[in-house]
N, C-alpha and C positions, 0 to 999 in steps of 0.2 A: 490318408486321400487328398489328392489335388483340388486345392478350393483355388476359385475364379469367379469371382464377384466383380460388379458394375455399379454405380447408380446411375437410372436412367427412367426415362418415361412410357410413354403408350401401353398403357396395361392395356389395354382390349390388344391391341397386338402380341404382347407378351403372354396376354391366357392365350389366345389363341395358339400361338407356339407351343406352348405346353402342353395342350390337348391334341396336338399333332399325332394321328395315330399312321401316315402313311411311311413318314420320317422314322417311327420309335414300333416295333412289335408290340409291348405293351407299354398302357399309360394307366397308371391309381393313385386319383387320387387319395391322399394320408392322411392330410389336413389340414384344416380353415378355424382362426383364432382369431375373433376381435370381429369381425366382417359379420350381417345381417344376411347376408346374400351364402347361398350351401351353394355355388356352382365358381370357379376360377375366374370365368372372364367378369361375371358378375362383381365377386369380393372385388379385383383388380381396378374397376369400374369405379367402383366407392372409394376406394383410394384417392383416383382422378379426381372426382365429385370433393373431397374434402379438400385437395390439395388447391382447389381453384380457389378457397379461402384465403392461399397465401402466394408468397412469390416464386412458392420453388417450383422448377419446370422438372425438374429430375428425382420424383415423390418417391420413386421408389427403389430398393436395395435390393439385387436380384445376384444369390450364391448358386452356383451348380458344386457339386459335392462327388468326386472321381472317385471310387477306389482305384485299387490295382486289378490289373485285366484280368486273373484269374482269383482270386478270392473270391471269398464269397463273404459278405460281410449279414451280422445280423442288422435290422430295422434298429437297437438298441443301439448300436454303435452308431450312425447316422444320428436318430435323436441328440443322442450327447453332442457328439460336434456341431449339428445346428444351437444347443442352448449355449453351449459355449460359444460359439461364432453372437451370440446374442449379447452376452454376460459379456463378451471382450470390446465388443462397440456402442456399447447401452441401447440395445433396441428390443431389452425384457420388457415384455406387456404392449408392444406394439403389435396390430395385428398382421396375419403371417399367413402364407400360402405354404404348403410342401404336397409336389408331385415326385413320384419316383418314375422315371426310364428303363423300360430295359430294351435294349439292342444289340446284333450281334453277338450276344450269350454274355451280357456286360450288366451289367444293374448301376442306376445311379441316379444322383438325386437333385431336384432343384426344391432352394426355399428365394421364397418373396415376404421381403418385408414393406411395409409402409414406411415412411419416415418422419410422417406425420403426427405427431403429437396431437391429440384432439382438444386436449384441453388448454393446453397454450397456446393452439395454431400457429405451430414453428416447427420446423424440420431439423431431424439432429444433426448434427455436425460429425459427419465417417470420416475423421480425420487418423491419416496414416493406416487405413484400413483395409490396402495390401500387404501391409510388414504383417501387420498382424494375423492375418489371414499364414501369412508365409511361417509365421513360426507356430500359429496354432497345427499346420499342417504337419511341422514337420514332429512335433507332437504327440499327432495320433500315428505319425508313420513308425513311432518308437514305441509309443506304446503298444501297439496290436501289434511288435514284432512282424512287420513290412519290411521289404529290404529299399532300406531308405532311397531315393534317385537321387545323383551326383548336384543334380544342381542346387538341392533342399540340405547338400550338409554345409556347403560354403558358397554363398553367391558370386564368389569371387571366382568357384571351380567349377563356374556352370561353362560348357563348351557352347558359343557361339555362333559355328559353327553347324555341330548338330552331325557330323557326317558316318553313312552308313558304313562298313570297313570296306562294300564292293567298292560303293562313290568315293573310300581316300584309294582304296589300290587302283593304280595304274591299270585296263589292259592287259596282257603281253599276247602280244598276236602270234601264232607260231608263222616262223619264216619259211618260205619256201627254199628246197637246197637248190642248190645248180644245178645237182645231175639231173630235178626233175624238170627246170627248166627247159635244160639240154636237148631233154627228151621229148617235154613239151614242142621245144622251136621244131624241130629233129620230124616229127610226127606231122607239124603241120607242114612243112615243108615237103615230105614225101605226100602229101593227100593234094596237092595243088599243082597245078602247071601253068599258073600265070600270076600277076601281080595280087589284082583283084581277086583270085581265088586263095591265095594266101595271107592278103593281108583279110576276108573272111572270115578263116579257116582260126585266125590268130584273136578277129572280135567275136568270133561265138566262147572264144576262152577268158576273156576282158582283158585282153591284149590290144594295141593299138600300133600301126606301122607310120611311123613318122621319119621324117631324113632327119638325121646329127648332122651336127658341128661339123666334124675331121669323118666323118663317116660316112658314105653314102646312106644305110637305112638301117633303123635302130626302130626293138618293138618297147614299145613304153607300156609295163601292167600299170597295178588300177593303184599299186606302193607307191609310183612314182620311179618307177627303176627302168633307166634304157638303159634296152640290151642290145650290145653289137648282132645282126642279125647271122654276117658272116662266123663267127666265132660260135654263137651258142649253136646254129643251126649246122657246123664243119663244115662248111662250101667257101671254096675259094671265093675271092672278089669277084675272077670274072663270068663264072657260074651264077651270081647272084645279079650283077647286073644284063648278064642275055636272060634272065629268067623275071626281072623286073622291073629291066628299062631303069628312065632317071629319076629320081628322090623329086627333083626341082617341083613339080606339084601335090606334093606331101605336103598333111601338117609338120612343123617343125614342132618338137619336143617340147615345149612351152603353151601352144598353139595345141598339144595332142593332150598335155594335164590339162591344160581348162575345160578341154571339152569335156573328158573323162570322167573331172568333176561336175560337171553342170547334169550329165548324161547321171554319175550316181546319188546326184543327188533328187535327183526326180525317182531312181531307183528305191533309198532312206525312205524317199514320203510315202511309195507305195509300200515297202518291207512293213512301217507306220503303219499301216492302214489293215496290212493282214496280217497283225501280231494285236491287232483292236476286235480283227474280228473274230482271229482264236478263245481270245478271253471272252467275250461273247457265247463262243458254241460253249467255251471247258464252263461257266459259269451258266450258263441258262440252264441244263441238268440239277443244280444245286440253286437255283434261286426257287425255280419249281419248286424244289423239297422243302426249302425256306418257309416259301408260302401257304404250305401243306402245315408247316409243323406251326409255324403261328397261329394258323386258322386251329387247328386240335388244341392249341394252348389255350388260348382264349378260350374254347368250349367247354374243356376241364375246367376250369377256372369259373364259367360262368353255370355250370351243372358243381361245383362243390359252393359258390357262393345259393344258392336253389335249396340245397339240403342242409346248409346249417341254418339260412333264416327260419326253413321250417321245425327243425330240430329246434332252434332255439323259440319258435311259436308256440309249439307242443310243450316243451319245458317251463314257462312259462303260464300256460296253461296249469301245469300239476304242480309249478308254486304257488299257484293265488289259492288255487283248491284244498291246501295246508291252513287255510285259514277259516272259525267257526265263520258263521253270519248270527243276526239275529241277536236274542239274546245269551245263548252261549259267543258271541264274540264280545259281548260287553263283559263279558264272567273271565273269559280269558286274557282280556286285558288288563284286569283287576289284578288277578291271580299272577301276572306277567309270562303266560305261556302264549298272547301275542308275537310281546316281542323277542322273544327265544328263536320266535319260526320267522320273524321277519332276518332274522344274525342271520339264522341257519338260510336261509333264501337268497340272501346276498353273500354268502362265501359259496354257496351253488352257482348262483349267477356269475361272479366276477372269476370264479374255475372254470365256469365254460366258456366265457371270453378268453380266457387264456388257451383252454384248450380249441377251441375256433384259430384264433390264431397260428397257436403252433402247425395246426395242420395247411393252413393255408401257406406257411413256408416254407414245409417240406414240402408242399407240393411245388412251388415256384424254384425249391433247389433243385431239386430232380428235373425241370422243365432248365431251368439253367445250364445243367450239367448237359443236359442234349445238344440243347443248340451252342455251346459250347463247341462240343466235338462237329457239328456242321463246321462253325465258324474256323476250326482249323484247317478243314480240307479247302476255304472258303480264300483263306491268307494264303494256302499254299500257292494256288493260281497266279493270285497277286501279285505277292513277289516272284514269282515264276516271269510274271508279265513285264513289273517293272525291271528285273534284269535285264531281260532281255530290251527293253530300252533304252535304260541306260549306255547296255551294247551297244547299239545300235547310235545312239548321240558321242558315244567319244569315237565310232568308226569316220560319222558322221564331221567333226571338228576335224581330223584326220584329214578326210579327204579337202577338207576345203584349207587346209594350210598346203597339200600337194600343189591346190592352184597359183599357179605362179602370180595374179594379179594381187594374190594375200602376202608375196614374199615379196611383187614388187612396192606396193605399199607401206612394207615396213621397214626396206629400202629408202622410202620417200622420208616417209619422217626421220628417219635416224639423218638421211643428207641433210634435209629440214632445221631437223636441231641443229646439229653441226654449225651449218649459214648462221641463223640466228646468236649460235654462240659466239660465233667470230665476230658477228658485226656488233656485239654488246661488249667486247673486247676493245674493237675496235674505237669503237664511241667515249669506253673509257677513258683508253689514252688521250684521242681528241679535246675529252671537255678538260684532260686535268693538266693540259697547257707545259709547255718549256717549264725542264726542273727550276729550280731556285735556289740562288746562288748562297754557299753554303751550306748544301745539301750534298749527300755522297756522290753525286753525278756530278758535280762543278770539276772538275778539272781545271779550268783556265785559270787556276787559281795560284 
């Protein structure tokens, strides 16, 4: 499992964070050791109070234990990992709090230790704790037969980019066929009788009418291509000029590209808003189902806890009734019967604790399985939304590159670099002075 740790202060804030039920669907206090208080916030306040007798500010050592996403890990595995964390960092016997969280169909654990040794009033030095936890994390993956993350195989093999395949590969846009462009241009020409109507027909299809450098009229597509109107419409220059007139008042190709990039930027922002709205609509019924499932699961656990408490109380009465009272009780102690009954009660009590614990674990496993099935649907919607946003960002980047300002700025930077390089070379020649006599450039010898 992945182990993340930090030395920190702020016991009250940490305790409140560990008990948050708005971020976590289920929160379970598993164990408190070495504190007078029996609640998380009170225990961490105690740790702060003890730390006031030292100069230590980061008096807590907080570790999160996260198993692989789809693995169902028993509590014993978490407890074993926590014990090994204590041993490796010299925290055995230090006051400790353990809290379990369940969120999005996965179960993880938080363990918090007080670094302060109350006897010596010194803080435990946790040297190289990140390296120790990395090694322990690797051991846990191997021992439990989990697939080892690449970063844990060898620290030099960790991918610093951490890109997904969709982000790594460049999106291939589907180009439009020249025959389709010709048909589109001829359709706009046939549906118009003036330059205004022709320009409007083109604009409705994402194409801008502009003046060309050598050709009178061109159509600029959203990909940045400048198409000859006469060639693609299949008309002679005279016919084009008769209907469209002069092109002097039309924007140039660069101006058309800049305006197109500006318009498309606004369109992309609108598309991103629409994508967010689509995500909210798609997640709304699933979020409602998640809330209902969380409430139902909490109710089931509460009812199980009540039934187990009632059964435990009844079983305790039954075990207590086995002991004789009065003179018989004294006689049973003399004969050893009392000790036999006591041992029998201890065995039954231990078996009852194990039975109740196993019953709770079976319920939690069943609920996790149900929650994970719902989480797969939620994750699929999130992944589709993320891929849609990545596509929009890639297209927006290409549109930004379409703008002549971007090209001009690149050209300006290139020319500036060339000029500065030439100036440095000239300065070097000037400061070096005339060649010395006896050098290879001395021709007067």
